[in-house]
GUNU-412651 format. One record per residue (C-alpha): y, x, z. Coordinates in steps of 0.2 Angstrom, whole numbers, plus 5000, padded with zeros to 4 digits. Layout:
residues N
YXZ ...
END
This chain:
residues 186
535151584562 534051724555 533251734572 532851554573 532151554555 531051714560 530351634575 529951474565 529051574552 528151664565 527651504574 527051424557 526051584552 525251584569 524751404568 524051434550 523051584556 522351484571 521951334559 521051454548 519951514562 519351344565 517951324552 517151164547 516651094565 518251004567 518651114582 520051244579 520351394589 522051314593 521251154598 519951234609 521351344618 522351184621 520851124631 519751024619 518251094630 519051154646 517451194655 516851314641 518551384637 519251434654 519551614647 520051544630 521751634629 520851804630 519451744618 520251644604 522151674603 522951774590 524351904590 525551894576 526352074576 527752154566 528052314577 527052464582 527052424601 526452244598 525052304587 524552434600 524452304613 523552184603 522152304598 521752364616 520452304627 521652174634 522252114617 521751974606 520251944595 521351924579 522852044576 523851974561 525252094554 526852034545 527252194537 526652374534 526452474550 526352664550 525752764565 525652954568 524352934582 522552884582 522152704585 520752624594 520152444592 519152404608 518652264619 517452114619 518151964611 517351804604 517751674590 516651524589 515451584603 515151754594 515751924597 517151954584 518752054581 519852044566 521352154560 522152034547 523352134536 523951984526 524951824528 524251654521 524851484516 524251314523 522751314510 522251494517 522751584501 523351754504 525251764501 525551944505 524552094509 525052244520 524552424523 524152494540 524252684541 523652804554 522652964554 521152884562 520552714568 519052704579 518152534580 517352504597 517352314596 515752224590 515852124573 517552194569 518352174552 519752234542 520352094531 521652054517 522552224515 522352414516 521952544530 522652714525 521652844535 519852874541 518852744550 517552784564 516352644568 515552644585 515052464586 513852354576 514352224563 515852314555 516552224539 517852244526 518352074518 519552084503 520152244510 520152434506 520052594516 521052734508 520052864516 518352894524 517252774533 516152854546 514752784557 514152854574 512352814569 511252754555 510852594564 512752554565 512952594546 511552484542 512552334549 514052374538 514552234526 515852264512 515052134500 516552014501 517752134490 517752274503 518152444496 518152624503 518952764492 518152904502 516452944508 515452824518 514252914530 513552944547 514553074557 514653114575 516253064584 517453204585 
END
Protein backbone atom coordinates (compact mmCIF):
# COMPACT_ATOMS: atom_id res chain seq x y z
CA UNK A 1 0.00 0.00 0.00
CA UNK A 2 2.86 2.39 0.82
CA UNK A 3 4.40 1.65 -2.57
CA UNK A 4 1.17 2.53 -4.37
CA UNK A 5 0.80 5.75 -2.35
CA UNK A 6 4.42 6.64 -3.12
CA UNK A 7 3.93 6.05 -6.83
CA UNK A 8 0.75 8.12 -6.80
CA UNK A 9 2.58 10.96 -5.05
CA UNK A 10 5.46 10.80 -7.55
CA UNK A 11 3.02 10.85 -10.48
CA UNK A 12 1.12 13.80 -9.01
CA UNK A 13 4.37 15.70 -8.38
CA UNK A 14 5.56 15.02 -11.93
CA UNK A 15 2.29 16.28 -13.36
CA UNK A 16 2.45 19.41 -11.20
CA UNK A 17 6.05 20.13 -12.21
CA UNK A 18 5.29 19.66 -15.89
CA UNK A 19 2.21 21.87 -15.61
CA UNK A 20 4.37 24.52 -13.95
CA UNK A 21 6.70 24.53 -16.93
CA UNK A 22 3.94 25.32 -19.38
CA UNK A 23 3.75 29.08 -18.99
CA UNK A 24 0.85 31.22 -20.17
CA UNK A 25 0.77 30.07 -23.81
CA UNK A 26 -1.65 27.26 -23.04
CA UNK A 27 0.83 24.62 -24.19
CA UNK A 28 2.32 22.75 -21.28
CA UNK A 29 5.44 20.64 -21.57
CA UNK A 30 3.29 17.62 -20.82
CA UNK A 31 0.87 18.56 -23.59
CA UNK A 32 3.69 19.11 -26.07
CA UNK A 33 5.33 15.81 -25.17
CA UNK A 34 1.99 14.08 -25.68
CA UNK A 35 2.02 15.23 -29.29
CA UNK A 36 0.36 18.65 -29.34
CA UNK A 37 2.80 19.60 -32.11
CA UNK A 38 4.24 16.33 -33.37
CA UNK A 39 6.39 17.83 -36.13
CA UNK A 40 8.15 20.24 -33.80
CA UNK A 41 8.41 17.77 -30.94
CA UNK A 42 9.91 14.64 -32.44
CA UNK A 43 12.61 14.79 -29.74
CA UNK A 44 10.27 16.09 -27.04
CA UNK A 45 11.14 13.36 -24.56
CA UNK A 46 14.76 14.48 -24.43
CA UNK A 47 13.91 18.16 -24.41
CA UNK A 48 10.85 18.69 -22.24
CA UNK A 49 10.47 15.80 -19.84
CA UNK A 50 11.27 15.94 -16.14
CA UNK A 51 13.05 13.51 -13.86
CA UNK A 52 11.60 13.29 -10.37
CA UNK A 53 14.35 11.70 -8.28
CA UNK A 54 14.83 10.51 -4.73
CA UNK A 55 18.04 8.47 -5.06
CA UNK A 56 21.63 9.37 -5.85
CA UNK A 57 21.76 7.02 -8.86
CA UNK A 58 18.63 8.55 -10.41
CA UNK A 59 19.98 12.07 -9.82
CA UNK A 60 23.33 11.25 -11.46
CA UNK A 61 21.55 9.85 -14.51
CA UNK A 62 19.23 12.87 -14.76
CA UNK A 63 22.03 15.50 -14.67
CA UNK A 64 24.05 13.77 -17.39
CA UNK A 65 24.19 14.58 -21.08
CA UNK A 66 21.42 12.03 -21.73
CA UNK A 67 19.28 13.17 -18.78
CA UNK A 68 16.36 15.59 -18.70
CA UNK A 69 16.03 19.37 -18.74
CA UNK A 70 14.51 19.48 -15.26
CA UNK A 71 15.68 17.39 -12.33
CA UNK A 72 13.27 17.56 -9.38
CA UNK A 73 14.32 16.11 -6.04
CA UNK A 74 11.96 14.68 -3.45
CA UNK A 75 14.41 14.75 -0.54
CA UNK A 76 17.91 15.81 0.54
CA UNK A 77 20.70 14.15 -1.46
CA UNK A 78 24.36 13.88 -0.41
CA UNK A 79 27.29 12.89 -2.64
CA UNK A 80 30.96 12.36 -1.83
CA UNK A 81 31.87 12.86 -5.49
CA UNK A 82 31.89 15.89 -7.79
CA UNK A 83 28.78 16.42 -9.93
CA UNK A 84 28.56 17.64 -13.54
CA UNK A 85 25.40 19.13 -15.04
CA UNK A 86 25.89 18.75 -18.78
CA UNK A 87 24.04 18.43 -22.05
CA UNK A 88 21.94 20.66 -24.27
CA UNK A 89 18.24 20.72 -23.41
CA UNK A 90 15.39 23.05 -24.27
CA UNK A 91 12.24 24.34 -22.65
CA UNK A 92 9.84 26.47 -24.72
CA UNK A 93 12.35 26.49 -27.61
CA UNK A 94 15.13 27.99 -25.46
CA UNK A 95 18.15 26.24 -24.00
CA UNK A 96 17.46 25.52 -20.33
CA UNK A 97 18.33 23.22 -17.45
CA UNK A 98 16.88 23.24 -13.93
CA UNK A 99 17.79 21.50 -10.69
CA UNK A 100 14.56 21.85 -8.70
CA UNK A 101 15.32 21.30 -5.02
CA UNK A 102 11.69 21.53 -3.93
CA UNK A 103 8.18 20.15 -4.18
CA UNK A 104 5.15 22.28 -4.95
CA UNK A 105 1.38 22.20 -4.75
CA UNK A 106 -1.08 22.58 -7.61
CA UNK A 107 -0.84 26.38 -7.33
CA UNK A 108 2.98 26.25 -7.71
CA UNK A 109 3.63 27.18 -4.08
CA UNK A 110 6.76 25.55 -2.68
CA UNK A 111 5.71 22.96 -0.10
CA UNK A 112 9.17 21.64 0.86
CA UNK A 113 12.77 22.59 0.05
CA UNK A 114 15.75 20.26 -0.02
CA UNK A 115 19.55 20.27 0.21
CA UNK A 116 21.88 18.88 -2.41
CA UNK A 117 25.36 18.33 -1.00
CA UNK A 118 28.53 17.57 -2.98
CA UNK A 119 32.13 18.81 -2.92
CA UNK A 120 31.69 20.46 -6.33
CA UNK A 121 29.03 21.01 -8.99
CA UNK A 122 30.26 21.93 -12.47
CA UNK A 123 27.61 23.55 -14.67
CA UNK A 124 28.19 22.93 -18.39
CA UNK A 125 24.58 23.38 -19.56
CA UNK A 126 23.51 26.76 -20.94
CA UNK A 127 20.83 28.70 -19.01
CA UNK A 128 20.99 26.32 -16.06
CA UNK A 129 19.40 27.20 -12.75
CA UNK A 130 19.27 25.93 -9.21
CA UNK A 131 15.82 26.63 -7.81
CA UNK A 132 13.96 26.35 -4.54
CA UNK A 133 16.53 24.85 -2.18
CA UNK A 134 20.18 24.79 -1.12
CA UNK A 135 23.33 23.45 -2.76
CA UNK A 136 26.07 22.79 -0.20
CA UNK A 137 29.48 22.88 -1.89
CA UNK A 138 31.26 24.93 -4.54
CA UNK A 139 29.74 25.62 -7.96
CA UNK A 140 31.88 26.07 -11.08
CA UNK A 141 30.05 27.59 -14.06
CA UNK A 142 31.34 26.90 -17.58
CA UNK A 143 28.23 27.96 -19.56
CA UNK A 144 26.32 31.23 -19.96
CA UNK A 145 23.05 32.16 -18.26
CA UNK A 146 23.42 30.55 -14.82
CA UNK A 147 20.65 31.52 -12.35
CA UNK A 148 19.79 31.06 -8.69
CA UNK A 149 16.04 31.30 -8.10
CA UNK A 150 14.78 31.12 -4.50
CA UNK A 151 17.97 29.16 -3.82
CA UNK A 152 21.20 29.33 -1.84
CA UNK A 153 24.70 28.10 -2.53
CA UNK A 154 26.37 27.36 0.81
CA UNK A 155 29.84 27.63 -0.64
CA UNK A 156 31.64 29.52 -3.38
CA UNK A 157 30.48 30.32 -6.90
CA UNK A 158 33.19 30.38 -9.57
CA UNK A 159 32.92 31.32 -13.24
CA UNK A 160 35.32 30.22 -15.98
CA UNK A 161 35.39 33.76 -17.42
CA UNK A 162 34.20 37.31 -16.79
CA UNK A 163 31.84 36.93 -19.75
CA UNK A 164 30.11 33.98 -18.05
CA UNK A 165 29.94 35.84 -14.74
CA UNK A 166 28.27 38.78 -16.49
CA UNK A 167 25.35 36.49 -17.45
CA UNK A 168 24.74 35.32 -13.86
CA UNK A 169 21.38 36.22 -12.30
CA UNK A 170 20.52 35.90 -8.61
CA UNK A 171 17.94 38.69 -8.60
CA UNK A 172 15.06 36.35 -7.71
CA UNK A 173 16.05 35.52 -4.11
CA UNK A 174 19.35 33.88 -5.03
CA UNK A 175 22.12 33.85 -2.42
CA UNK A 176 25.76 32.74 -2.26
CA UNK A 177 27.35 32.49 1.21
CA UNK A 178 30.94 32.37 -0.06
CA UNK A 179 32.78 34.27 -2.77
CA UNK A 180 31.49 34.87 -6.28
CA UNK A 181 34.40 35.33 -8.67
CA UNK A 182 36.18 34.29 -11.84
CA UNK A 183 38.47 31.32 -11.33
CA UNK A 184 40.05 28.97 -13.82
CA UNK A 185 38.76 25.40 -13.77
CA UNK A 186 40.73 23.00 -11.63
